[in-house]
N, C-alpha and C positions, 0 to 999 in steps of 0.2 A: 504494500500500500504506500502511496506517496504521502507527502506531508499534509496536503489539503484533505485527503480522505481521512487521515488520522485525526485531524482537527475536527472534522465533521462527526466522526464517531464519538470523540470526547464531548462535543457539544450535545449530541443526542443523549448520552448517558447523563450529562449534567442536567439537561432539561427534565429527564425522567426523575432524577433525584429531587429536583426542585418541586416537581408536581407532588411526589410522595411526601416531601417535607411540608408543603402547604396544607394538604389534606390531613397529614398527621398532626400538625399543630392544632388544627381545629378539633380533631378527635381527642387529643390530649387535654385541651381546655375543657371540652365537654365532659370528659371522664372525671376530671378533678372537680368541676363545678357541681356535677350531679352526685358524686360519691358512689357511683355504680361500678360494678365489675364490667370489664370490657375485654375484647380480644387483644387490644393493644392501643398504642398511641403513636407518638412521633417516630420512634425507632422502628416499630413494626410496619408502619405504612411506608416509611422510606425503603425498608427491605422489600415490601411488596412491589413497589415501583422498580427496584433494582432487579428483582426476579424477572419481571416482565421485560425490562430493557435487555438483560442478558439473553433471554429466550428469543426476543426479536432479532438481536444481533446474530446469534448463532443460527437462527433460521435462514437468515440471508447468506451468511458465510458458508453454511453447509447445504444450502438449498433444500431445506426440509421443514415443512410446515408442522410436522409432528412435534417438533421441539416446543413450539408455542402451545400446542394442545396439551402436552405433558405438563408444562409450567402452569397452565390454567387449572388442570386437574389437581396438581399438587397444592396450589393456592386454595382451591375450593375445599380440599381435604383439611388443610390447616384451619381454614375459617370455620368449617363444620365442627371440628374438634373443639375450637375455642368457644363456639356457640353452645355446644353440649356442656362444657365445663361451667360456662356462665349460667346456663339454665339450672344446673345443680346447686350452685351457690346462692343464686337469686332467682327463684322461679317466677316471681311476679314482675321482674324488671327486664326480662329478655325482649329483644327487638332485633330486627334484621338490618337496621340502617347501617350500623358500623360494619357488619359482615359484608353487606353488598358494597359498601364503600371500599373495602379491601379488595374485592374482586375488580371493581372499576379501576382502582389505582394500578393493579397489575396490568390490566388491559391498556391503560394509558401509557405505562412504561413500554409495552410492546409497540404501541403506535409511534412513540417518540423515536424508536430505532428502526422503524420500517418506512420512514420518509413522511410521516404525518405529524411532524413536530409542532407546527403552529396550531393545528387542529387539536392536538393532545393538550397543549397549554390552555387553549380556550375552554375545552371541556373540563379540564381540571379546575379552572377558576370558577366555572359554573357549579361544579360539584361542591367545591369548598363553600361557595356562597349559599347554596341550597342547604348545606349542613349547618352553617353558622346562623342563618336567619330562620331557624326552626320556629321560634315563637311567633315572629311577625307573620310567617306564612300560615301557621295554624290560626292566627287571629283573623287573617283575611278569609280563610275558609269558613270560620265561624260566622262571619258577617254575610256570607253569601246565602241567598235563598234559592228555592227551586227555580223561580223565574229568571234569576241571574244566570244560573247554569244553562237553562234552556236557551236564553238569548245568546250566550257564548257558543253553544253547540250549533245554533242556526247560522251564526256567522262563520264558523269553521266549515260547515257543510257548503255554504255558499262560496267559500273561498277555495276549498281543496277538492270539492266534488263537482259542483256546477261549473265553476270557471274553466277548468280544463276541457270540459265538454263543448264549450261554446266556440264557434268558428272565429278565427282571427282574420276576417276579411269582410269587406263591405257586402251587404246583402240586398242593397237597393240599387236601382239603375244609376243613381247620381253619385254613388261611392261615398255616401255620408254616414251611413249607419253600420257601424262595426259592433257586433254583439259583445265581443270581449271587452272592447273599450268602454262601452256603455255599462257593462256589468262591473268593471273596475271602478267606475264612478259611483255606482251603487254601494260597492264594498267600502269605498273611502268614506262616504257619508255615514254608513252604518257603523264603521269602526270609530269614527269621531263621536258618534252618539253613544256608543258603548263605553268609550274612554271617559266621556263626560259623566255618564251614569255611575260608573265604578268609582271615579274620582270623588264624586259628590257623596257616595255612600261611605267611602273610606276617610276622606279628608274634611268632610263638611261642605255646606253649600257654597260659602264664599271662596274657599281655596279650590274646591272642585271646579267651579265655573271658571276661575282664573286659569287652571291647568288646561281645561278644555279650550279656552280661547287661545292660549299659547300654542297648543298642538295644532289647532286649525290654522293659525297664522303661519306656522312653520310649513305646513303642507301647502 
């Protein structure tokens, strides 16, 4: 390997370790704050990321995807064993969040050494944020009613099911009516309405209206 390749490999491993450290710090903080048993913290999650990174690197070097599969199976076995031990010591405090985070961390380590470094970092940040903001996210869910969920589902159906089915060409003799463009306008207006409604529910009337106005102005 030349110098540039060596540097790229080092950077890939460094990225994987940083992702593991980020998620591990959050899990360590959560474990100490809650006083609950857990499969691990900073060091464990760093090692999970390192296992994935080594497996991804070896898979490329030896041209064998089975190495990644074996690493994931080994990680899953370790996580399962930790979950079982935690369940014995604290039967009422068991959950799958930390265990699933361990598997995700291993996969992100694999991604970092398989050429998806930027995507791995982005997903790692999202995972750490989702773990860290547990209470605010649960608070948002508690404030949502059935009608709010139905409205969000209708918008998702209109965006990801109906929109791809519409033709992206003019359907009138004058070339003015494009169904996909018109539907995008409908989705834009509906999205702004939904943002305003959710913001009003979560932030109050005055701040919710202000956020809606800012969003509409930016659009």
